[in-house]
KOLFILO-645197 format. One record per residue: residue number from 1; y, x, z of N, C-alpha, C in turn. Coordinates in pm, 1 decimal. Layout:
N
[r NUM, [Y, X, Z], [Y, X, Z], [Y, X, Z]] ...
***
This chain:
82
[r 1, [2272.0, 12311.0, 16208.9], [2135.7, 12327.6, 16163.5], [2078.7, 12198.0, 16105.8]] [r 2, [2120.5, 12086.1, 16164.4], [2074.4, 11957.7, 16113.8], [2121.1, 11931.8, 15972.5]] [r 3, [2245.8, 11962.1, 15944.8], [2299.5, 11942.7, 15809.5], [2227.6, 12033.7, 15709.3]] [r 4, [2205.0, 12158.8, 15749.4], [2134.3, 12252.0, 15660.7], [1996.0, 12200.2, 15627.1]] [r 5, [1922.5, 12158.7, 15728.6], [1787.4, 12108.4, 15706.8], [1790.2, 11984.4, 15617.4]] [r 6, [1886.2, 11898.0, 15640.4], [1896.1, 11777.1, 15560.4], [1924.6, 11809.2, 15413.9]] [r 7, [2017.3, 11899.7, 15389.2], [2050.5, 11937.6, 15251.7], [1933.0, 12003.7, 15180.9]] [r 8, [1846.5, 12067.2, 15256.7], [1728.6, 12132.3, 15197.9], [1610.0, 12037.4, 15185.4]] [r 9, [1630.6, 11911.4, 15223.6], [1524.2, 11812.9, 15211.2], [1425.2, 11815.5, 15326.2]] [r 10, [1455.8, 11886.6, 15430.5], [1368.0, 11894.6, 15548.0], [1414.4, 11789.2, 15648.9]] [r 11, [1388.7, 11665.1, 15615.4], [1445.0, 11553.8, 15691.9], [1391.5, 11545.2, 15834.2]] [r 12, [1263.7, 11569.5, 15854.2], [1209.3, 11563.7, 15990.2], [1268.8, 11673.4, 16077.7]] [r 13, [1289.8, 11790.3, 16021.2], [1354.2, 11898.9, 16095.3], [1499.7, 11862.2, 16126.8]] [r 14, [1568.4, 11800.6, 16031.8], [1706.5, 11757.2, 16054.5], [1711.7, 11654.7, 16167.1]] [r 15, [1616.7, 11562.8, 16168.5], [1611.8, 11460.9, 16273.7], [1599.3, 11527.3, 16410.1]] [r 16, [1513.7, 11626.4, 16421.2], [1497.4, 11698.2, 16548.8], [1629.0, 11762.6, 16593.0]] [r 17, [1696.8, 11827.7, 16500.5], [1824.9, 11893.1, 16533.1], [1930.1, 11790.6, 16575.7]] [r 18, [1938.6, 11679.8, 16503.4], [2038.2, 11578.7, 16537.2], [2006.1, 11510.3, 16669.9]] [r 19, [1878.2, 11491.5, 16700.1], [1841.8, 11433.3, 16830.2], [1880.2, 11528.3, 16943.9]] [r 20, [1861.5, 11657.5, 16923.1], [1902.2, 11755.7, 17024.6], [2054.5, 11754.5, 17041.0]] [r 21, [2126.3, 11746.3, 16930.0], [2273.2, 11740.5, 16935.9], [2319.7, 11612.6, 17004.2]] [r 22, [2250.1, 11503.4, 16979.9], [2286.6, 11376.3, 17041.8], [2266.7, 11382.0, 17193.2]] [r 23, [2161.7, 11448.2, 17237.5], [2139.1, 11464.0, 17381.6], [2255.0, 11539.9, 17446.0]] [r 24, [2305.2, 11640.8, 17378.2], [2421.0, 11716.1, 17428.6], [2546.1, 11628.2, 17424.7]] [r 25, [2565.5, 11559.1, 17312.9], [2682.8, 11473.2, 17296.1], [2688.8, 11365.1, 17404.0]] [r 26, [2574.6, 11310.8, 17441.3], [2570.6, 11205.5, 17543.0], [2608.0, 11256.0, 17682.3]] [r 27, [2601.2, 11385.3, 17705.0], [2638.6, 11442.2, 17834.6], [2786.4, 11479.2, 17843.4]] [r 28, [2856.0, 11477.5, 17731.7], [2998.1, 11513.5, 17730.5], [3079.3, 11394.8, 17780.7]] [r 29, [3166.9, 11416.8, 17878.2], [3245.1, 11305.1, 17931.2], [3345.0, 11251.5, 17827.7]] [r 30, [3381.9, 11126.6, 17845.9], [3478.8, 11061.8, 17758.5], [3614.2, 11130.3, 17771.6]] [r 31, [3680.7, 11146.4, 17661.0], [3817.6, 11197.9, 17662.4], [3885.4, 11163.2, 17530.5]] [r 32, [4014.6, 11164.7, 17532.1], [4095.5, 11141.2, 17412.1], [4181.3, 11263.6, 17387.1]] [r 33, [4179.7, 11319.5, 17270.1], [4089.3, 11289.2, 17160.8], [3948.3, 11335.7, 17194.5]] [r 34, [3848.9, 11281.0, 17127.7], [3710.7, 11318.5, 17157.5], [3682.7, 11464.1, 17121.1]] [r 35, [3585.0, 11521.6, 17188.2], [3546.2, 11660.2, 17160.2], [3497.6, 11675.2, 17017.0]] [r 36, [3424.3, 11577.3, 16970.0], [3368.3, 11581.5, 16835.6], [3429.3, 11468.0, 16757.0]] [r 37, [3461.0, 11487.6, 16633.7], [3540.8, 11392.2, 16557.7], [3463.5, 11274.9, 16498.4]] [r 38, [3332.2, 11276.4, 16503.3], [3255.0, 11159.1, 16462.0], [3124.3, 11158.7, 16539.6]] [r 39, [3060.2, 11042.7, 16551.8], [2939.3, 11034.5, 16634.1], [2820.6, 11106.1, 16569.5]] [r 40, [2750.2, 11184.5, 16649.5], [2631.9, 11256.1, 16601.5], [2526.2, 11155.9, 16555.3]] [r 41, [2523.4, 11038.8, 16617.5], [2424.9, 10938.2, 16577.5], [2443.9, 10894.5, 16432.3]] [r 42, [2562.1, 10913.6, 16378.6], [2586.4, 10885.7, 16237.2], [2504.5, 10981.0, 16149.8]] [r 43, [2504.9, 11109.2, 16183.9], [2425.6, 11207.1, 16108.9], [2276.5, 11185.2, 16131.1]] [r 44, [2240.4, 11149.1, 16254.3], [2099.9, 11118.1, 16282.6], [2055.5, 10999.7, 16196.9]] [r 45, [2138.5, 10897.2, 16188.7], [2105.0, 10781.4, 16106.1], [2084.8, 10818.5, 15960.6]] [r 46, [2169.2, 10905.5, 15909.1], [2155.6, 10948.8, 15769.2], [2024.5, 11024.3, 15748.2]] [r 47, [1989.4, 11111.2, 15841.6], [1864.2, 11187.4, 15829.6], [1743.9, 11093.7, 15839.1]] [r 48, [1750.4, 10998.2, 15930.1], [1641.1, 10901.3, 15943.6], [1628.3, 10817.4, 15817.0]] [r 49, [1740.4, 10778.2, 15760.3], [1739.0, 10700.7, 15635.6], [1673.2, 10781.2, 15524.0]] [r 50, [1713.2, 10907.0, 15510.8], [1655.6, 10991.9, 15404.9], [1506.3, 11013.3, 15423.9]] [r 51, [1461.6, 11008.2, 15550.2], [1318.9, 11025.2, 15580.2], [1241.6, 10895.0, 15563.7]] [r 52, [1311.7, 10787.0, 15529.9], [1245.0, 10658.8, 15510.3], [1219.2, 10583.4, 15638.9]] [r 53, [1282.3, 10623.8, 15747.4], [1265.1, 10558.7, 15877.7], [1381.8, 10461.9, 15899.0]] [r 54, [1376.5, 10351.3, 15827.0], [1490.3, 10260.4, 15818.1], [1520.7, 10188.2, 15949.8]] [r 55, [1418.0, 10148.3, 16024.2], [1443.1, 10081.1, 16152.2], [1515.5, 10174.3, 16248.9]] [r 56, [1469.1, 10298.6, 16256.1], [1534.1, 10396.3, 16343.6], [1675.3, 10429.1, 16293.5]] [r 57, [1691.9, 10433.0, 16162.2], [1824.7, 10459.4, 16104.9], [1921.8, 10349.0, 16144.3]] [r 58, [1875.6, 10223.2, 16137.4], [1961.4, 10111.1, 16179.3], [2004.4, 10126.9, 16324.3]] [r 59, [1911.6, 10166.6, 16410.3], [1944.3, 10185.8, 16551.6], [2048.8, 10296.2, 16569.1]] [r 60, [2033.4, 10405.6, 16495.4], [2127.7, 10517.1, 16506.0], [2266.2, 10476.9, 16455.5]] [r 61, [2271.7, 10407.0, 16342.7], [2401.6, 10363.2, 16290.5], [2467.0, 10261.9, 16384.1]] [r 62, [2386.7, 10175.2, 16444.3], [2440.2, 10079.4, 16541.1], [2496.9, 10152.0, 16662.6]] [r 63, [2429.4, 10256.8, 16707.4], [2479.6, 10336.8, 16819.9], [2611.0, 10405.2, 16782.7]] [r 64, [2620.9, 10453.1, 16659.8], [2745.8, 10515.1, 16613.8], [2858.7, 10413.9, 16614.6]] [r 65, [2828.8, 10291.1, 16572.9], [2931.5, 10186.7, 16571.3], [2970.8, 10143.7, 16711.6]] [r 66, [2878.3, 10152.3, 16805.9], [2911.1, 10118.8, 16944.4], [3012.1, 10218.9, 17000.6]] [r 67, [2998.9, 10344.1, 16958.2], [3088.8, 10449.1, 17006.5], [3220.7, 10450.1, 16929.1]] [r 68, [3212.6, 10427.0, 16799.8], [3330.7, 10425.8, 16714.0], [3328.6, 10299.5, 16626.7]] [r 69, [3376.4, 10186.3, 16681.6], [3376.2, 10061.3, 16604.3], [3452.8, 10076.8, 16472.0]] [r 70, [3406.2, 10007.8, 16372.6], [3467.7, 10006.3, 16239.3], [3459.5, 10140.2, 16166.9]] [r 71, [3366.7, 10226.6, 16206.9], [3343.7, 10353.7, 16138.0], [3283.7, 10321.4, 16000.7]] [r 72, [3358.5, 10350.3, 15896.7], [3315.6, 10316.7, 15761.4], [3184.5, 10380.4, 15719.7]] [r 73, [3162.8, 10505.3, 15756.7], [3038.3, 10573.6, 15720.1], [2918.2, 10509.9, 15789.0]] [r 74, [2932.9, 10478.3, 15917.0], [2824.0, 10415.1, 15990.6], [2799.0, 10273.4, 15938.8]] [r 75, [2905.8, 10201.0, 15906.5], [2890.2, 10067.2, 15848.8], [2816.0, 10074.3, 15715.7]] [r 76, [2852.7, 10171.3, 15634.1], [2784.9, 10188.4, 15504.7], [2637.0, 10221.8, 15527.0]] [r 77, [2609.6, 10316.1, 15619.0], [2471.4, 10352.9, 15646.6], [2390.6, 10234.3, 15697.0]] [r 78, [2450.8, 10155.7, 15783.9], [2384.0, 10037.0, 15836.0], [2353.0, 9938.6, 15723.9]] [r 79, [2447.3, 9919.5, 15634.8], [2424.8, 9826.7, 15523.2], [2314.7, 9876.9, 15430.0]] [r 80, [2306.3, 10006.9, 15410.9], [2202.3, 10063.2, 15324.8], [2064.6, 10054.8, 15390.0]] [r 81, [2059.9, 10063.7, 15521.7], [1931.3, 10062.1, 15592.6], [1878.1, 9920.7, 15610.1]] [r 82, [1957.0, 9819.3, 15580.3], [1912.1, 9679.4, 15594.5], [1811.7, 9642.6, 15488.9]] 
***
């Protein structure tokens, strides 16, 4: 739902969906391979960036990098939000 809202330009709605997904993701225990293939905070960061909330986007991309170091998409998002 977050991706749909984001593609339709409903960035605040996308942010809400991604924050809800992140709350679920944070409750999932660590395992290899991970349940989800990339950090939800990466998508949250993109939605925040599109909404013009650059400080929050930086925080989300930094959180994605903490979970998956050297993630190219999160690194790119972080560089764009600077």
